[in-house]
Residue, then its C-alpha position, 0 to 999 in steps of 0.5 A: x811678628x810683634x805682640x800686642x798688649x791689650x787690656x780688658x775692662x770688665x765687670x762680673x764674669x760670673x754671669x753668662x753674659x761677660x763669660x762668653x764675651x771673655x771667651x771669644x776675646x780668648x780665642x781670638x787672642x790665642x789665634x794672633x799675636x795678642x796678650x790680654x789682661x782683663x781688669x776685673x771687678x765684682x761689683x753690685x753683688x754685695x749690695x754695698x757701696x763701700x765694697x763696691x768702691x774697693x772694687x773699683x780700684x782695679x779699674x785705676x791700676x793700668x796706664x793705657x799708655x802702655x797698651x796698644x789697645x782695649x776692649x771695654x764692657x763698661x756696661x757692665x760697670x754700673x756707676x756712670x762716673x768710673x765709666x766716664x773716668x776710664x774713658x777719658x783716661x783711654x782717649x788719653x792715651x790715644x790708643x784704639x779701644x773697642x766698646x761692647x754694646x755702649x756705643x761710644x763716640x771715637x770708639x770702635x763699636x760691636x753691638x746690637x740693635x737693642x731696641x729692634x730686639x725688645x720691639x721683636x719680643x713685645x710685639x709678639x706678646x701682643x699680636x701673637x698672644x693678645x697680651x694687654x697688660x705687663x710688668x717689666x724688670x729694667x736693668x739700671x735706668x742710666x745704662x744705656x742698653x737698658x734705657x734702649x731696651x725699656x724705651x722700644x717697650x714703651x713704645x710698642x705699648x703705646x703704638x698699640x694703645x696700652x698704658x703701663x703704670x710706673x708701679x710695673x716697671x722695676x728697676x734691677x741692674x742685671x744681675x739675678x738677685x734684681x729678678x727675684x726683688x722684681x717680682x716680689x715687688x710686683x706680688x705686693x703692687x699687683x692687684x690683678x695677675x698681668x698676662x707677661x713679665x717682660x725682662x731686660x735679660x735671662x739672669x733676672x727673668x730665670x729667678x723672676x719665674x722661680x719667685x712667681x712659681x714659689x708664690x703659687x704661679x705657673x708660668x706661662x699658664x698663668x703668667x708668661x715671663x720672657x728674657x734677653x740675650x738667650x745665655x739660658x738655653x734648653x738644658x740650663x733652665x727647668x722652662x726653655x726662656x722665651x728669649x733674643x738670640x744673639x752672638x755673644x761670643x763672637x762679639x768677644x772674637x770681633x772686638x779682639x779681630x777688630x784691633x788687630x785690623x787696626x795695629x795691622x791698618x787694615x779699612x774697617x767700619x767704626x761700628x758693627x751691628x750683629x744679627x740677633x733674632x728672637x727665640x719663641x718658646x715655653x716661658x711665653x706660651x708658645x713652642x712646648x718643651x720638646x722632648x729629646x733623644x735619651x743619649x742626649x738627657x744621659x749626656x746632660x745628666x752626666x754633664x751636670x753631675x761632673x759639674x756638680x763633682x767640680x763645685x763641690x770639690x772646689x767649694x771644699x778647697x775654698x773652705x779649707x783655703x778660707x780657714x786655713x788663712x784665717x787662721x794664720x798668725x803671721x805674714x809669712x805664715x799667710x804668704x807660705x799657706x797661699x802658696x799651697x793653695x797655688x799648687x793646689x789650683x795649678x794655674x799656668x801662672x799667678x802673682x800675688x801683688x800687694x801695695x807698697x803701704x798694704x800694711x799701713x799702721x803697721x808701723x815699727x818705730x814709735x814716730x811712724x806709729x803715732x804720725x799713722x794714727x790720723x792718716x788716710x786709709x791707703x785707697x789707690x795703688x802705690x808706685x811701688x808694688x811688693x810681689x811676694x808670691x811669683x808663680x809660673x809653670x810649677x816654679x815660686x820666684x823670689x820675691x820682687x818690688x815692681x812699679x805700678x805700670x808694669x802690672x805683672x813682674x819680670x818673670x812674666x815678660x816672656x815674648x809669647x802671644x795667646x795670654x791671657x791674664x785676670x787681674x782681680x783686686x784685693x782690698x777691704x772696704x775702700x782700703x786698697x790692699x793690691x791685686x792678684x794675676x792668674x792665668x790658666x787655673x785648673x778651677x772655673x773662674x768664670x763663677x761666683x765661687x771665685x769671686x767667693x775666693x777672692x772676697x776670702x783672700x782679701x779679708x784674711x789679708x786684711x785680718x793679718x794685716x790687722x794682726x800686724x797692727x795690734x803687734x805693733x801696739x802692743x810692742x808700742x804699750x809695752x814700750x811705754x810701760x818699760x821706757x821712760x819717755x823724756x830720756x828714752x832709757x828704762x823706766x823702773x818698770x822696765x828695769x826691774x824687768x830687765x834685771x829679774x833674771x840675772x839678778x836671780x842667777x847672781x843669787x843662786x850662783x853667789x856672784x857679786x853685783x854692783x848698785x850705783x846710785x846718779x843724782x843730778x846736782x843742782x837740778x832746782x837752781x837750773x829750772x828757777x834760773x833758765x826754766x824746766x825746759x832747760x833742765x829737761x835738757x840737763x836731765x836727758x845729758x845725764x841719761x846720755x852720759x849713762x849711756x855712753x859710759x855703760x859697755x859692759x851689759x850693765x842694765x840702767x834706767x831713771x829712777x825718778x826725777x834727776x835720779x838715775x840708777x845702774x845694775x851690774x851682775x859680776x861687778x867688783x870695786x875696780x870695775x865700778x870705779x873705772x864706770x864712775x870715771x868714765x861717767x865723770x870723763x863724759x860729764x866733762x866732755x859735754x861741759x867742754x863743748x860750753x853750748x849749755x847755760x849750765x854746768x852739767x855735774x852729778x852726784x854718784x855712789x854705788x855698793x858691791x854685794x853678794x845678794x842673798x834670796x831674801x833681799x830684793x834689787x831694791x833694797x840695794x838701790x836703798x843702800x846705794x843712794x846712802x853712799x850718794x847721799x854722803x858725796x852730795x853733802x860734800x859739795x856747794x850747789x852754787x857751783x853748778x851756774x855759770x856765772 
């Protein structure tokens, strides 16, 4: 039986709505020959558009032509251009896809009648409770589901002769802060308390209730509040919320089943509308909270205690990880620390995947460093992906490199169905760093702590990248401090640093040293005749001659202008004469090529001595310069120009 590969596109899995649907998808995939890769972003929670742009990267990762099908929850992505791009790529790939709630033409659709559901709630408040004054906390204005619910609310009010001021409508994003923010907005706007606040989902309803209670109002005695989706049942919240019951988990199962029926060529409708029912209870003033069996209450308390204990343990673990990762000073230390954490959370599989250029600007050679200064920030995944951590069933595998289209390394390619991977982005702002793939960890992924963990890992990875950049910059500055920029050999600073230790050893051990002074002959004539660029070539030629002539751990540098010095420890007269001859022979080789308009020549002079503690190395530089100058005086400079 073939194993089918399905991509899921979703944002914000810390909400009950998304969590229930994902659980349904996972259940059905485990029953059939389906593997799922859920591409997840945490958008909107930070209130930072730059952060959200980095989160959106994960949706660019899958090449949908490599999948058998897809399940979309685009209603969770509050950015139409991103949604349009995803849908366009899926249609271009030609694979079957199921859209949950948003009805996308040409795709399968699983949803509810949002208008009908909101109509029932609004009519109930008007006809059963005689409410006439309303405020409304909506989802995003451009979200189709949100728009349908608001439109139905307006229609019912109009049919009952009720007008609503636009100031009594607040647009949120379906997340909990929107409920609180909406309530605060209304508290400033209201001149007279309305009868009810209708919210477009339960998450916003609960935080709106909290804020109203903080302000001194009673719910429902002073003001009624309703929700939608019924994700907060009696045991989840202090007030049972009037809402709409809908089969979220079944929506996920049905979406997965729809794809499986397509794979197996079974006939089915393109769109399915699921039944839902209003749940009229305490928050609108209907059924008071009923007493429950004491054993049920005890079990509820115990469940909450276990949940609280796990939360505390996870927070301790995450805080420890954050401190450890931020304290790492090297990439190797960072990876090893992260491996330890992987063992702590005990996933069935874990893959830490980095863009090939994740450490851009942490380059090793000087030219690359200079070119990177104006390079754009990496904002998409590279074609090659590094996998420094590949963990499966208790074993860490060797680091590997994969193609972006593969998503997971070869160790994950086993012919087994029912596997559900969560893929989350690694980024810092808009800088794309990579992604993580996790399957069946010991921790609960469907909560905000997991988002905090992902942000912590991304931030600490960026910290390592910046440390690497800083180290590269320091090395570059040290190189500039010690290296002659024209000849690419030591300058005077570099020479002093390189010779200090061995010079002191020679003093202590009473060993001979050799100091040679080399001066390019005729540079002024070369500059005056051919220009300074050609003069620079002559200077570099002498540096090259010295470089190839020194083969006994000598230290050499450009002393200044057209002057060079060479230091040799443990040198005798014979060694110095051999070096002089090699320099002369290598100069002759350059002249024999006849590729330059000048004839290269240099004057040399050296001194052999035993240094004493009161003599620094430059004392011998001066003495060698005197020897060299005697040789130069015997030469006629005119011969260094070709006729």
